[in-house]
C-alpha positions as a Markdown table, in Angstrom:
| # | Residue | x | y | z |
|---|---|---|---|---|
| 1 | Met | -30.4 | -94.7 | 79.4 |
| 2 | Asp | -30.2 | -90.9 | 79.2 |
| 3 | Phe | -33.8 | -89.6 | 79.5 |
| 4 | Glu | -32.8 | -86.1 | 79.9 |
| 5 | Gly | -32.1 | -85.8 | 76.1 |
| 6 | Met | -35.5 | -86.9 | 75.4 |
| 7 | Thr | -38.6 | -84.6 | 75.3 |
| 8 | Glu | -41.5 | -85.8 | 77.2 |
| 9 | Lys | -43.3 | -86.4 | 73.9 |
| 10 | Glu | -40.5 | -88.6 | 72.6 |
| 11 | Arg | -40.3 | -90.5 | 75.9 |
| 12 | Phe | -44.1 | -91.1 | 75.6 |
| 13 | Arg | -43.9 | -92.1 | 71.9 |
| 14 | Ala | -41.1 | -94.6 | 72.8 |
| 15 | Tyr | -42.5 | -96.2 | 76.0 |
| 16 | Ser | -46.1 | -95.8 | 75.8 |
| 17 | Pro | -46.5 | -99.2 | 73.7 |
| 18 | Glu | -44.7 | -101.0 | 76.6 |
| 19 | Leu | -47.3 | -99.4 | 79.0 |
| 20 | Ser | -50.2 | -100.6 | 76.9 |
| 21 | Leu | -49.0 | -104.1 | 76.6 |
| 22 | Leu | -48.2 | -104.1 | 80.6 |
| 23 | Leu | -51.9 | -102.9 | 81.0 |
| 24 | Trp | -53.0 | -105.9 | 79.1 |
| 25 | Ala | -50.7 | -108.3 | 80.7 |
| 26 | Val | -51.2 | -107.2 | 84.5 |
| 27 | Trp | -54.7 | -105.5 | 84.6 |
| 28 | Ala | -56.8 | -107.0 | 81.9 |
| 29 | Pro | -60.3 | -106.4 | 83.5 |
| 30 | Ile | -61.9 | -108.0 | 80.4 |
| 31 | Pro | -61.5 | -112.0 | 80.5 |
| 32 | Ala | -59.0 | -113.5 | 78.2 |
| 33 | Gly | -59.1 | -113.2 | 74.5 |
| 34 | Val | -58.8 | -109.5 | 74.0 |
| 35 | Pro | -56.5 | -107.9 | 71.6 |
| 36 | Leu | -53.0 | -106.8 | 72.7 |
| 37 | Asp | -54.0 | -103.1 | 72.1 |
| 38 | Glu | -57.3 | -103.3 | 73.9 |
| 39 | Tyr | -56.3 | -101.1 | 76.7 |
| 40 | Ala | -54.3 | -98.5 | 74.6 |
| 41 | Ser | -56.7 | -95.6 | 75.1 |
| 42 | Tyr | -56.1 | -95.6 | 78.7 |
| 43 | Val | -52.4 | -95.3 | 78.5 |
| 44 | Gly | -52.4 | -91.6 | 78.5 |
| 45 | Ile | -54.2 | -91.2 | 81.8 |
| 46 | Ile | -52.1 | -93.9 | 83.5 |
| 47 | Trp | -48.9 | -92.5 | 82.0 |
| 48 | Lys | -49.8 | -89.0 | 83.4 |
| 49 | Leu | -50.5 | -90.5 | 86.9 |
| 50 | Leu | -47.1 | -92.3 | 87.0 |
| 51 | Asp | -45.2 | -89.4 | 85.6 |
| 52 | Asp | -46.6 | -87.3 | 88.4 |
| 53 | His | -45.6 | -90.0 | 91.0 |
| 54 | Ala | -49.4 | -90.2 | 92.2 |
| 55 | Gly | -48.6 | -93.5 | 93.7 |
| 56 | Ala | -50.1 | -97.0 | 93.3 |
| 57 | Glu | -53.3 | -96.0 | 95.2 |
| 58 | Ala | -54.3 | -93.3 | 92.8 |
| 59 | Val | -53.3 | -95.7 | 89.8 |
| 60 | Ser | -55.5 | -98.2 | 91.3 |
| 61 | Ala | -58.3 | -95.9 | 92.0 |
| 62 | Glu | -58.2 | -94.7 | 88.2 |
| 63 | Leu | -58.0 | -98.5 | 86.8 |
| 64 | Thr | -61.0 | -99.3 | 89.0 |
| 65 | Arg | -62.9 | -96.4 | 87.8 |
| 66 | Ile | -62.1 | -97.3 | 84.2 |
| 67 | Ser | -63.0 | -100.7 | 84.9 |
| 68 | Glu | -66.4 | -99.8 | 86.3 |
| 69 | Glu | -67.5 | -96.8 | 84.1 |
| 70 | Ser | -65.8 | -97.5 | 80.6 |
| 71 | Ile | -65.5 | -101.3 | 80.5 |
| 72 | Gly | -68.4 | -102.1 | 82.8 |
| 73 | Met | -66.7 | -104.7 | 84.9 |
| 74 | Ala | -65.7 | -104.6 | 88.3 |
| 75 | Gly | -62.1 | -105.8 | 89.5 |
| 76 | Asp | -59.4 | -105.3 | 91.8 |
| 77 | Ala | -56.8 | -103.1 | 90.3 |
| 78 | Arg | -54.4 | -102.9 | 93.3 |
| 79 | Arg | -51.9 | -105.5 | 92.2 |
| 80 | Ala | -51.9 | -104.1 | 88.7 |
| 81 | Ala | -51.1 | -100.5 | 90.0 |
| 82 | Glu | -48.3 | -101.9 | 92.2 |
| 83 | Leu | -46.8 | -103.5 | 89.2 |
| 84 | Leu | -47.2 | -100.5 | 87.0 |
| 85 | Thr | -45.6 | -98.1 | 89.5 |
| 86 | Glu | -42.7 | -100.5 | 90.0 |
| 87 | Trp | -42.3 | -100.7 | 86.2 |
| 88 | Trp | -42.2 | -96.9 | 86.2 |
| 89 | Tyr | -39.5 | -96.7 | 88.9 |
| 90 | Trp | -37.3 | -99.1 | 87.1 |
| 91 | Arg | -37.8 | -97.8 | 83.6 |
| 92 | Phe | -37.4 | -94.3 | 84.4 |
| 93 | Asp | -36.7 | -93.1 | 88.1 |
| 94 | Ser | -34.2 | -95.6 | 88.9 |
| 95 | Ala | -32.0 | -94.9 | 85.8 |
| 96 | Glu | -32.1 | -91.2 | 86.8 |
| 97 | Glu | -31.2 | -91.8 | 90.5 |
| 98 | Leu | -28.2 | -94.0 | 89.3 |
| 99 | Glu | -27.1 | -91.3 | 87.1 |
| 100 | Ala | -27.4 | -88.5 | 89.8 |
| 101 | Arg | -25.4 | -90.8 | 92.3 |
| 102 | Ser | -22.8 | -91.6 | 89.8 |
| 103 | Arg | -22.3 | -87.8 | 89.3 |
| 104 | Asp | -22.3 | -87.3 | 93.0 |
| 105 | Val | -19.7 | -90.0 | 93.5 |
| 106 | Ser | -17.5 | -88.5 | 90.6 |
| 107 | Arg | -17.6 | -85.2 | 92.3 |
| 108 | Ala | -16.8 | -86.6 | 95.7 |
| 109 | His | -14.1 | -88.6 | 94.3 |
| 110 | Ser | -12.4 | -85.6 | 92.7 |
| 111 | His | -12.5 | -83.7 | 96.1 |
| 112 | Asn | -11.8 | -86.6 | 98.4 |
| 113 | Pro | -9.3 | -85.7 | 101.2 |
| 114 | Leu | -8.9 | -89.4 | 102.1 |
| 115 | Arg | -7.3 | -89.7 | 98.6 |
| 116 | Glu | -4.9 | -87.0 | 99.5 |
| 117 | Arg | -3.8 | -88.7 | 102.7 |
| 118 | Ile | -3.2 | -92.1 | 100.8 |
| 119 | His | -1.2 | -90.3 | 98.0 |
| 120 | Pro | 0.4 | -87.3 | 99.6 |
| 121 | Gln | 3.0 | -87.0 | 97.0 |
| 122 | Arg | 0.5 | -86.3 | 94.5 |
| 123 | Arg | -0.7 | -83.4 | 96.5 |
| 124 | Arg | 2.9 | -82.2 | 97.1 |
| 125 | Arg | 3.6 | -82.2 | 93.1 |
| 126 | His | 0.7 | -80.3 | 92.3 |
| 127 | Ser | 0.9 | -77.7 | 94.9 |
């Protein structure tokens, strides 16, 4: 997917509900039975950390802080932070890396000296 065409605000609007659901599914410091949007108010700060590539440790620290200060329940947020960081990579970063690699391969292919050795007649005709 081409994220370059989206503004950060559009990207946030499009994908923040997914992050909210992930918080509910993988973090859930409150025992079962909470609404799906229970953690929606924390999406902004977690999004910012992920977007800044702060790392799983920083995300874990923030989830732990939220658990203890805002929710009043302690819990280990390390695994949730790892999963959220992986989600961010696969949702956004890997697509950008793949697109960049594809451009590099296309450029390299168009200037490939090996191709000229394999097909010297093409080179002679165009020279």
